[in-house]
C-alpha positions, 0 to 999 in steps of 0.5 A: 500500500502506498502512503497518503500524506495529508497537509493541513488536515481538518475535520472537513477536508485537507488542504492538500493530499499527496498520493503516488507522486501527485499532490491534489489541492483542495479548492483555494479561496482568499479574501481581497478587494477584487478578483485580481487581488483574490487570485494573487492571494490564492496563488500565494497559498498554492505556492505554499501548499505545493512547497509543503508537498515537495512540488512547485508551480513548474510541476502543475498538471491541471488547474480548474478555475471557478469565477463567480462572474465570468466577466472577471476572466480578464482580471483573473488572467492578469494575476494568473499569467504573471504567476504561472511558469510559462515553460510549464503551463498546466491543462486548465479549465475556467468556468462560472459558478456560484461560490460558497460565500458571496465575498469570494469571486474566484476559487482555484483547484490544482494538481501537480507532480511531486519532485 
């Protein structure tokens, strides 16, 4: 049996789970004045969780991005494009959904290879 490592585990969920060389992050949200600021804060959280798992943004495999309003696509992409490793971009999907709380405008979920 392969070990499973849970990072920042809580009673409802873990912020990240590592299994078989892959790190799976929970959906990340953050408070901020606008979608760009929230995206920047989320990406910093992702950097931290990936580092704890022994990975980095250069090892991203997939990203799912949920926007409360698809009109914020450009603002989110400004932050994303400044952050993403341009030599190692992940497969990505972006969609509009109703998020868990009205103060959140963006949620990002990623998977990455460890190493």
